[in-house]
Phi, psi and omega in degrees: 000132180287125182287124181287137178281159183286150174304144180279084176274140174265102189261014170084161187291340187287330192236357185297331183283019183255298188209142178294155180289143179197157176266153181277151181297148178302135179095350181243024179271118170237080196297323184295317173293324176297316181295319176294318175299325179290326181297312181293323181292324182290322176297321179294327181282331170299318177296315181303312183291327173299314178299317179300315180294317183293318179299316177300318183291338182265010177098003178281125178297147176302323175295318175307308179304312179289328175295310181289328172298314176291321182293315177302322184282339181298311177299328177298317176300318183294311182301322179296313179295310181298327178294329178268001180069031181235033178296332178288348182285356181284350176295134183222148176247014184220073184292332180299316171306319178290322175302314175296319175301320183287328180287320182285327185294307187296322180294320183291321177295316181289335176282321177295315177296314182302314180305311184297329176288319183276334189246151166301144187305324181294316180302310185297317185293315181297321179294322186293343178291346172294353182305314180294336183291304177307310185303309179306313182295315179293326178302320183287320184274326186268320188258354180069026182286137180294134186232108184274194190288332185289317180288321179291331175295320184287329176294320178296317179301309180300325175293323179301314175298322176300315181296327178288326176284314182266072185257165179309322179300315181296322176295321185294323183279329186242003176065233183278004182305307183298322174296320172301310174309311186292324169299322177298319179294319182293307179302321180294329171293326173293330177291315180303317181292319180297319175304316187293320172299319185284330186291350177287333185233343183248149180278164178300320180298322180287322180297317183286313180307295186300332176290310180301319186285315191287333187279350179286336181293303177295325183290325181290327174291320182295325190294330182297343182257331186247342185291138182217159174287148183233167175281181183299324179297315179300320175291323174295324175294316173305313178302319179294319178293317184291317178294314178295330177292314183300315181298318181295323176297313180294320174297317181296312185292324179294319176304322180296336183284335194252340182210160178284159179307313181305329188282332196244336189293340175298329182306328189304331186294343177289345175306331184286327173300309184292323176298315175305310186294304185294324185292325177282314182294320187257324182250001178057042183238135173241144182299152180276174178301328176300314186292319179301327178281318186283318184309304179303321185294310179297321183290321175294321174302309177299327176288327176296316180298315177297318181295317176297316175297324178298317180297309183301314180302316172302321179289322179294321180294318180301318185291318182299000000 
């Protein structure tokens, strides 16, 4: 019997760098706990991006932020695998695939961090929600997945939302920021496609572990050129982004153990609430009209894609 692959859910730029999508085993589903953990994870990611933005304003280089974020996340990955008794799953026979995943993942993280630095948080978060739109399109073009009128309609609808969010006024006000955010969403979709390919032969543990470890190599080299000593505030901001990122990663992976992807990924859209709240309270920024118009359109498109993927995924499992 052919093993069915996991549905290709686009869970957004904020959380894709933690664990590949998968459904929990039968008998271990506690959807309400999974939803609560996912909500807490999205809030922790909002805190992390707030620290990223504050750290950048305090002189912390992007490479430093990424390095400490990944370094703090590695023990979380090891602890997660140890708690599941799956440390042996990190063995791989396809290092080149992990290398490509590492390049795509690190590039997408750098773009997403940069978008948060260059843009108001709500605008960056809204554009990141275009990830499932790009992922659906790439899955059809690169993986040859059948894509019917519902999903193509959602893709077209999602691009309307993107055009509303990335409008000339936003570009004039924030320069390259909207394009950086859009590139981040596209690269995150590429990561989803690569994870989808790898998950057919590689375990979730191997994919997550080797990404966390491999990205520390180029980031460590980069640190030789950009790392600098910081004052107490700078180090506290670095500690804040690293700790909140690690907490978010732990919550995300734990949520996946208690509920299916379909049950919890819609919670990712609550990230816009945190982005608006932190953006206003800390940075005195409120979303512009393009964000208010584009966000609902992009979110609806993403929900349509998730709903359709969920139905098709259940159909594939029944046939298998």
